[in-house]
C-alpha positions as CSV (number, residue, x, y, z in Angstrom):
1,X,49.3,-17.6,38.9
2,X,50.2,-16.5,35.0
3,X,46.9,-17.8,34.0
4,X,45.2,-16.2,36.8
5,X,46.8,-13.1,35.5
6,X,45.7,-13.5,32.5
7,X,41.9,-14.5,33.1
8,X,41.6,-11.1,35.3
9,X,43.2,-8.9,32.4
10,X,40.6,-10.4,29.9
11,X,38.3,-10.8,32.3
12,X,37.6,-14.4,30.9
13,X,37.9,-17.5,32.5
14,X,36.8,-21.1,31.3
15,X,33.2,-20.9,32.4
16,X,32.6,-17.5,31.3
17,X,34.0,-18.6,27.7
18,X,31.7,-21.8,27.6
19,X,28.7,-19.1,29.0
20,X,29.7,-16.8,26.0
21,X,29.9,-19.4,23.4
22,X,26.6,-21.2,24.5
23,X,24.7,-17.9,24.1
24,X,26.5,-17.4,20.5
25,X,25.3,-20.3,19.3
26,X,21.9,-19.9,20.7
27,X,21.8,-16.5,18.8
28,X,23.0,-18.1,15.6
29,X,20.3,-20.7,15.7
30,X,17.6,-18.2,16.4
31,X,18.7,-16.4,13.4
32,X,18.5,-19.0,11.1
33,X,14.9,-19.7,12.3
34,X,13.9,-16.0,11.7
35,X,15.9,-15.8,8.6
36,X,16.2,-19.0,6.8
37,X,18.4,-17.9,4.2
38,X,20.8,-15.6,6.4
39,X,23.6,-17.5,6.0
40,X,23.2,-18.7,2.4
41,X,25.0,-16.6,-0.5
42,X,27.4,-13.9,-1.0
43,X,27.7,-10.8,1.1
44,X,25.5,-8.6,-1.8
45,X,22.8,-11.4,-1.8
46,X,22.4,-10.7,2.4
47,X,22.8,-7.2,2.5
48,X,18.8,-6.9,2.9
49,X,17.4,-9.5,4.8
50,X,13.8,-8.5,5.5
51,X,13.8,-6.7,8.4
52,X,14.4,-3.0,9.5
53,X,17.5,-1.6,10.6
54,X,15.5,-0.1,13.7
55,X,11.8,0.2,14.9
56,X,9.5,1.2,12.0
57,X,7.1,4.1,12.2
58,X,5.0,2.6,9.0
59,X,5.0,-0.8,7.6
60,X,3.6,0.0,4.4
61,X,3.4,2.9,1.5
62,X,0.7,4.3,-0.8
63,X,2.1,6.6,-2.9
64,X,-0.6,8.9,-4.9
65,X,1.5,10.4,-7.3
66,X,0.3,13.3,-9.4
67,X,1.9,12.8,-12.9
68,X,2.4,16.1,-14.7
69,X,2.8,18.4,-11.7
70,X,0.0,19.9,-10.1
71,X,0.1,23.8,-9.6
72,X,0.7,24.7,-5.8
73,X,-0.1,28.1,-6.1
74,X,-3.8,27.0,-7.2
75,X,-4.2,24.3,-4.4
76,X,-2.1,24.8,-1.3
77,X,0.4,27.8,-1.5
78,X,-1.6,31.0,-1.3
79,X,0.2,34.4,-2.3
80,X,-1.8,37.9,-1.1
81,X,0.9,39.7,-3.1
82,X,0.9,37.7,-5.9
83,X,-2.7,38.2,-6.2
84,X,-2.3,41.9,-6.0
85,X,0.3,42.2,-8.3
86,X,-1.9,39.8,-11.3
87,X,-0.9,40.8,-14.1
88,X,2.5,42.5,-13.7
89,X,6.2,41.3,-14.4
90,X,8.0,39.0,-12.0
91,X,10.5,41.2,-10.2
92,X,14.1,40.4,-11.7
93,X,15.4,40.3,-8.3
94,X,13.4,37.3,-7.8
95,X,13.9,35.2,-10.7
96,X,17.5,36.1,-10.5
97,X,18.4,34.4,-14.2
98,X,17.4,31.0,-12.7
99,X,16.8,28.1,-15.6
100,X,13.6,28.1,-17.7
101,X,12.3,25.5,-19.9
102,X,12.5,25.8,-23.4
103,X,8.5,26.8,-23.2
104,X,9.2,30.2,-21.3
105,X,12.9,31.2,-22.1
106,X,11.9,33.1,-25.1
107,X,9.2,35.2,-23.4
108,X,10.1,38.9,-23.6
109,X,7.7,39.2,-20.3
110,X,7.1,37.1,-17.1
111,X,3.2,38.4,-16.4
112,X,2.5,37.3,-12.7
113,X,-0.5,35.2,-12.5
114,X,-2.5,35.1,-9.7
115,X,-5.1,32.2,-8.7
116,X,-8.6,32.5,-9.7
117,X,-9.7,30.0,-7.2
118,X,-10.6,31.0,-3.1
119,X,-8.4,29.7,-0.6
120,X,-9.1,28.9,3.3
121,X,-7.7,28.2,6.3
122,X,-8.2,24.5,7.8
123,X,-7.3,22.7,10.9
124,X,-5.5,23.2,13.9
125,X,-2.0,24.5,11.7
126,X,-4.4,26.8,9.6
127,X,-3.3,25.1,6.6
128,X,-4.2,26.9,3.2
129,X,-6.3,24.6,1.1
130,X,-8.2,26.0,-2.3
131,X,-11.8,25.9,-2.9
132,X,-10.8,23.1,-5.5
133,X,-10.1,20.9,-2.5
134,X,-13.1,20.4,-0.4
135,X,-12.7,16.9,0.9
136,X,-8.8,17.5,1.3
137,X,-9.7,20.7,3.7
138,X,-12.0,18.0,5.8
139,X,-9.0,15.9,6.9
140,X,-6.2,18.6,7.2
141,X,-5.2,17.7,11.0
142,X,-4.2,14.2,9.5
143,X,-1.8,15.5,7.0
144,X,1.8,16.6,6.8
145,X,1.9,19.4,4.0
146,X,5.6,19.9,3.0
147,X,5.9,23.4,1.1
148,X,9.3,23.6,0.4
149,X,10.2,20.3,-2.2
150,X,12.8,21.1,-4.4
151,X,14.5,19.1,-7.3
152,X,17.1,20.1,-10.1
153,X,15.2,18.4,-12.9
154,X,12.9,20.8,-14.9
155,X,11.7,18.5,-17.4
156,X,9.3,15.8,-16.9
157,X,10.9,13.0,-17.7
158,X,14.2,13.3,-15.8
159,X,11.9,14.9,-12.8
160,X,9.9,11.9,-13.0
161,X,12.5,9.3,-12.9
162,X,14.2,11.2,-10.2
163,X,11.5,11.1,-8.2
164,X,10.4,7.4,-8.7
165,X,14.5,6.1,-8.7
166,X,16.8,8.5,-6.8
167,X,18.4,9.5,-10.4
168,X,17.3,11.1,-13.9
169,X,18.5,8.5,-16.1
170,X,17.0,5.2,-16.1
171,X,18.2,1.4,-15.0
172,X,18.1,2.5,-11.3
173,X,16.0,0.9,-8.9
174,X,12.6,2.4,-8.1
175,X,11.5,3.3,-4.5
176,X,9.2,0.5,-4.6
177,X,11.8,-2.1,-5.6
178,X,14.2,-0.7,-3.0
179,X,11.4,-1.5,0.0
180,X,10.9,-5.1,-1.7
181,X,14.5,-5.6,-1.5
182,X,14.9,-4.4,2.0
183,X,11.5,-5.6,3.6
184,X,10.2,-8.0,1.3
185,X,6.3,-8.6,1.4
186,X,4.1,-9.0,4.4
187,X,1.7,-11.7,2.1
188,X,3.7,-14.6,0.3
189,X,0.6,-14.8,-2.2
190,X,1.1,-10.8,-3.6
191,X,4.0,-9.4,-4.7
192,X,5.6,-6.6,-2.5
193,X,5.2,-3.7,-5.1
194,X,2.2,-3.1,-6.9
195,X,1.5,-0.6,-9.4
196,X,-2.0,1.2,-10.7
197,X,-2.4,3.6,-13.7
198,X,-5.5,6.0,-14.2
199,X,-5.7,9.0,-16.5
200,X,-7.5,12.5,-15.9
201,X,-9.0,14.8,-18.3
202,X,-6.2,17.3,-18.2
203,X,-3.1,17.5,-20.4
204,X,-1.2,14.2,-19.5
205,X,2.3,13.2,-19.4
206,X,3.0,9.2,-20.0
207,X,4.3,7.0,-17.7
208,X,6.2,4.0,-18.6
209,X,7.8,0.8,-16.8
210,X,11.2,2.0,-15.6
211,X,9.4,4.2,-13.3
212,X,8.5,0.8,-11.4
213,X,11.7,-0.8,-12.3
214,X,14.1,-3.1,-10.5
215,X,16.8,-1.9,-12.4
216,X,20.0,-3.8,-11.4
217,X,18.3,-5.6,-8.6
218,X,16.4,-9.1,-9.1
219,X,13.8,-9.1,-11.3
220,X,11.2,-10.2,-8.3
221,X,11.7,-6.6,-6.7
222,X,10.0,-5.0,-10.2
223,X,6.3,-3.3,-9.8
224,X,3.5,-5.8,-11.0
225,X,1.2,-3.4,-12.9
226,X,-2.3,-3.8,-12.2
227,X,-4.6,-3.2,-15.5
228,X,-8.4,-2.0,-15.2
229,X,-9.6,-4.8,-17.6
230,X,-11.2,-7.9,-17.4
231,X,-7.9,-9.7,-16.3
232,X,-6.1,-7.1,-13.3
233,X,-3.0,-9.0,-13.8
234,X,-1.7,-10.4,-17.4
235,X,-1.4,-14.1,-18.3
236,X,-2.0,-14.9,-14.8
237,X,-4.9,-17.0,-15.6
238,X,-4.8,-20.5,-16.5
239,X,-4.8,-21.0,-20.3
240,X,-8.0,-22.7,-22.0
241,X,-7.5,-26.9,-21.6
242,X,-5.7,-26.1,-18.4
243,X,-6.7,-26.4,-14.8
244,X,-4.9,-26.0,-11.7
245,X,-3.7,-29.2,-11.2
246,X,-2.5,-29.1,-14.8
247,X,-0.4,-25.8,-13.9
248,X,0.8,-27.1,-10.5
249,X,2.5,-30.2,-12.5
250,X,3.9,-28.1,-15.2
251,X,5.4,-25.7,-12.4
252,X,7.1,-28.4,-10.4
253,X,8.6,-30.0,-14.0
254,X,9.4,-26.4,-14.9
255,X,10.8,-25.4,-11.3
256,X,13.3,-28.9,-11.8
257,X,14.7,-27.8,-15.2
258,X,15.6,-24.5,-13.6
259,X,17.1,-25.8,-10.5
260,X,19.3,-27.9,-13.0
261,X,20.4,-24.8,-15.0
262,X,20.6,-22.8,-11.6
263,X,23.4,-25.6,-10.4
264,X,24.8,-25.7,-14.0
265,X,25.0,-21.8,-14.3
266,X,24.4,-20.1,-11.2
267,X,22.6,-17.3,-12.4
268,X,20.5,-15.9,-10.1
269,X,17.9,-14.6,-12.4
270,X,17.1,-18.7,-12.9
271,X,16.4,-18.8,-8.8
272,X,14.2,-15.3,-9.4
273,X,12.3,-17.3,-12.3
274,X,11.1,-20.0,-10.1
275,X,9.9,-17.4,-7.2
276,X,7.9,-15.3,-10.0
277,X,6.0,-18.6,-11.7
278,X,5.4,-19.5,-8.0
279,X,4.2,-16.2,-7.0
280,X,1.8,-16.1,-10.3
281,X,0.3,-19.6,-9.1
282,X,-0.3,-17.8,-5.8
283,X,-1.8,-14.9,-6.9
284,X,-4.3,-16.9,-9.0
285,X,-6.2,-17.0,-5.9
286,X,-5.6,-13.6,-4.2
287,X,-5.8,-11.2,-6.7
288,X,-9.3,-12.3,-8.0
289,X,-10.9,-11.7,-4.3
290,X,-8.8,-8.3,-3.8
291,X,-9.8,-6.6,-7.0
292,X,-13.2,-7.4,-6.7
293,X,-14.6,-4.2,-5.1
294,X,-18.4,-4.6,-5.5
295,X,-18.3,-6.9,-2.0
296,X,-17.1,-3.3,-0.2
297,X,-20.0,-2.1,2.2
298,X,-21.8,0.6,1.2
299,X,-20.5,3.4,3.2
300,X,-17.2,2.6,2.0
301,X,-18.2,3.1,-1.5
302,X,-20.0,6.1,-0.6
303,X,-16.4,7.4,1.0
304,X,-14.5,7.0,-2.4
305,X,-17.5,8.5,-4.6
306,X,-19.4,7.0,-7.5
307,X,-16.4,6.6,-9.5
308,X,-14.6,4.0,-7.5
309,X,-16.9,1.2,-9.0
310,X,-15.2,2.2,-12.5
311,X,-12.2,0.1,-13.2
312,X,-9.3,2.4,-14.1
313,X,-10.4,5.6,-12.1
314,X,-8.3,7.2,-9.5
315,X,-11.1,6.6,-6.9
316,X,-11.0,2.9,-7.7
317,X,-7.3,2.4,-8.0
318,X,-7.2,4.3,-4.3
319,X,-9.9,1.8,-2.9
320,X,-7.8,-1.0,-4.4
321,X,-4.7,0.5,-2.9
322,X,-6.1,0.3,0.8
323,X,-7.5,-3.4,-0.2
324,X,-3.8,-4.4,-1.1
325,X,-2.3,-2.3,1.4
326,X,-4.5,-4.1,3.8
327,X,-3.6,-7.3,2.8
328,X,0.2,-6.8,3.2
329,X,1.4,-5.3,-0.1
330,X,4.7,-3.0,1.3
331,X,4.3,-0.6,-1.8
332,X,1.6,0.4,-3.9
333,X,2.2,3.1,-6.4
334,X,-0.2,5.2,-8.1
335,X,-0.1,7.2,-11.1
336,X,-2.8,9.8,-12.1
337,X,-2.0,11.4,-15.2
338,X,-3.0,14.8,-16.5
339,X,-1.5,17.5,-14.4
340,X,0.8,19.5,-17.1
341,X,-1.0,22.8,-16.9
342,X,0.9,24.7,-19.5
343,X,-2.6,26.2,-20.8
344,X,-6.2,26.5,-20.1
345,X,-5.1,25.5,-16.3
346,X,-8.1,26.7,-14.7
347,X,-10.4,24.3,-16.4
348,X,-8.3,21.1,-16.4
349,X,-7.2,21.7,-12.8
350,X,-10.6,21.5,-12.0
351,X,-11.5,18.1,-13.6
352,X,-8.1,16.9,-12.3
353,X,-9.2,17.4,-8.5
354,X,-12.6,16.4,-9.1
355,X,-10.8,13.2,-10.0
356,X,-8.4,13.1,-7.2
357,X,-10.1,15.2,-4.2
358,X,-12.5,12.8,-2.9
359,X,-10.9,9.6,-3.2
360,X,-7.6,10.8,-1.9
361,X,-9.3,12.1,1.4
362,X,-11.4,9.0,1.6
363,X,-8.4,7.0,1.6
364,X,-6.8,8.5,4.4
365,X,-10.2,8.6,6.4
366,X,-10.4,4.7,5.5
367,X,-7.3,3.8,6.8
368,X,-7.8,5.9,10.1
369,X,-11.4,4.3,10.6
370,X,-9.5,0.6,10.4
371,X,-6.9,1.7,12.5
372,X,-4.2,1.3,9.7
373,X,-3.3,4.7,9.4
374,X,-0.8,5.0,11.9
375,X,1.2,2.2,10.1
376,X,0.6,3.1,6.6
377,X,2.2,6.3,5.0
378,X,0.3,7.8,2.2
379,X,2.3,10.3,-0.2
380,X,0.6,12.9,-2.4
381,X,2.3,14.9,-5.0
382,X,4.0,15.5,-8.1
383,X,7.6,15.6,-9.5
384,X,7.8,19.4,-9.3
385,X,5.7,22.4,-9.1
386,X,4.6,25.4,-11.0
387,X,5.7,29.0,-12.0
388,X,3.9,32.1,-10.3
389,X,4.0,33.9,-13.8
390,X,2.1,32.9,-16.9
391,X,3.0,30.9,-19.5
392,X,2.3,32.8,-23.0
393,X,-0.4,35.6,-22.9
394,X,-2.5,36.4,-19.5
395,X,-6.1,36.6,-20.4
396,X,-8.9,37.4,-18.2
397,X,-10.2,33.9,-17.0
398,X,-7.3,32.2,-18.3
399,X,-3.3,30.8,-17.8
400,X,-0.7,28.7,-18.0
401,X,2.1,27.9,-16.0
402,X,5.2,26.5,-16.9
403,X,7.6,23.7,-15.0
404,X,9.0,25.1,-11.4
405,X,11.6,23.0,-9.5
406,X,12.3,25.4,-7.3
407,X,9.8,24.8,-4.9
408,X,6.3,22.9,-4.7
409,X,4.4,21.2,-2.0
410,X,3.7,17.6,-1.4
411,X,1.5,15.9,1.4
412,X,1.7,12.9,3.5
413,X,-0.2,11.4,6.0
414,X,0.1,8.5,8.6
415,X,2.9,6.3,9.3
416,X,4.9,8.5,11.8
417,X,4.5,12.0,10.1
418,X,3.9,15.1,11.9
419,X,0.5,16.8,10.5
420,X,1.1,20.3,10.1
421,X,2.7,23.0,7.7
422,X,6.5,22.4,7.4
423,X,8.7,24.7,5.3
424,X,7.7,28.1,3.8
425,X,8.0,30.2,0.2
426,X,8.6,33.7,-0.5
427,X,5.6,36.1,-1.3
428,X,5.7,34.9,-4.8
429,X,5.8,31.6,-4.4
430,X,9.1,31.1,-6.4
431,X,12.0,30.5,-3.8
432,X,12.2,28.7,-0.7
433,X,12.5,31.1,2.4
434,X,12.4,28.1,5.4
435,X,13.4,24.3,5.8
436,X,14.0,23.1,2.3
437,X,13.5,19.5,1.3
438,X,15.4,17.8,-1.4
439,X,14.1,14.8,-3.2
440,X,17.3,12.9,-1.6
441,X,16.0,13.8,1.4
442,X,12.4,12.8,1.1
443,X,13.9,9.3,-0.1
444,X,15.9,9.3,3.2
445,X,12.7,10.6,5.5
446,X,10.3,8.1,4.1
447,X,13.1,5.1,4.4
448,X,13.9,6.3,7.9
449,X,9.8,6.0,8.7
450,X,9.6,2.2,7.1
451,X,12.6,1.4,9.6
452,X,15.7,2.0,6.8
453,X,18.8,3.7,7.2
454,X,19.2,5.1,3.8
455,X,22.8,4.8,4.0
456,X,22.7,0.9,4.5
457,X,20.2,0.0,2.3
458,X,22.9,-0.8,-0.9
459,X,23.5,-2.9,-3.4
460,X,26.6,-3.5,-5.0
461,X,26.6,-3.3,-8.5
462,X,29.3,-2.9,-11.5
463,X,31.7,-2.4,-9.0
464,X,30.3,0.2,-6.4
465,X,27.8,-0.1,-3.9
466,X,24.2,2.2,-5.1
467,X,21.5,3.1,-2.5
468,X,18.2,5.1,-3.1
469,X,19.7,8.3,-2.0
470,X,22.8,7.9,-4.2
471,X,25.4,9.5,-2.2
472,X,23.0,12.7,-0.7
473,X,20.0,12.9,1.7
474,X,19.5,13.4,5.1
475,X,16.4,12.5,7.3
476,X,14.2,15.7,7.6
477,X,13.1,15.2,11.7
478,X,11.0,18.2,11.5
479,X,8.2,15.8,9.4
480,X,8.7,13.0,11.9
481,X,5.9,12.9,15.1
């Protein structure tokens, strides 16, 4: 009688217990088949298991980073009042003593600089697009313009680092490294994270490997940089006098030595080395085929423009990014230098837009035609914006603009984002008036679109858990379709 009372109270009897036990064992077995290393290693080693936290909207990301900060006022954020007050001083009520860089802090006056370029309204959202971006204007209905981005960093190095790693200082994993750690690659013959560099004719800011670093994550998650030379990935080819068979034997012997070292010292970087050697061996076959753009159909080459067959150009990198992404690379990061418009901006920005406009729009169209845009998130933008006042002396047909972290514009496409215009700035394009989006919010939203909870994607280092969004950030629901 007592046993029956206990069974009713716990809703449990021997038959129910054995049935549940069988389901549990089956679940463990299934988990070990789906994720072979699920039960191996420490808690820190298994925090990320190569699966999203929930159903993702996007599978891959192509980030077209415009290094140097494009002027949103000359490209996306048209201000009639700014045009009307061209040459007059910025009202103190607008600036409110906000932080300036050392390049304009000593200016006695802040002459407002309207744009010299015509704007039009395009698409269902009637988005404002400059005449400098005729190709972008044709794909407006696929784009989500975020006009209310802001950051705390006011100089290039910390601002670049902040956008890429979620921190203004170095030695933190970049966004691509976090995604590699959290989701891995879809193609075992290619890295999860690839980096492509190009340079325009404008004033350039340098890029450096800390922007695609793995930080404190295993080095297997570091971005692999592709070059525009004869060998896209350095040291990938076999040395003279060595063939594939010799390389295979050498790697097998080396792996055996490394495995012995791992058993003795337990250093996880030894295992990472073995993985990297094996990845390089597999890439010897995959990379040459992917980087050969000459085999693309004629209509595809025409879509990206004539520069797409010139290695190292932005157009060639956009086409290569599509091929890498299509082949299963999780995160492709492009850096296009030359947007640092401190002087002679009207001339320099024309050249930058000529480089970036057609290829950026072509990438969106190409992905869409191939049925890949819905599962590929494309991001376009720089590290901050540009001021509405002139840096230095305003002449009739020339001006420069200083750094402006208070508000700027980026756009995104595909991957579950909602096309249209999000956020607003004031009549001078100086402050945000509606729906601000911080860099941490941007990161949280991007991870969410990839099926990752930004608060759960963590790694323990030096006694504390880190994440891309540090201790801040919120998902911006208004950006999600």
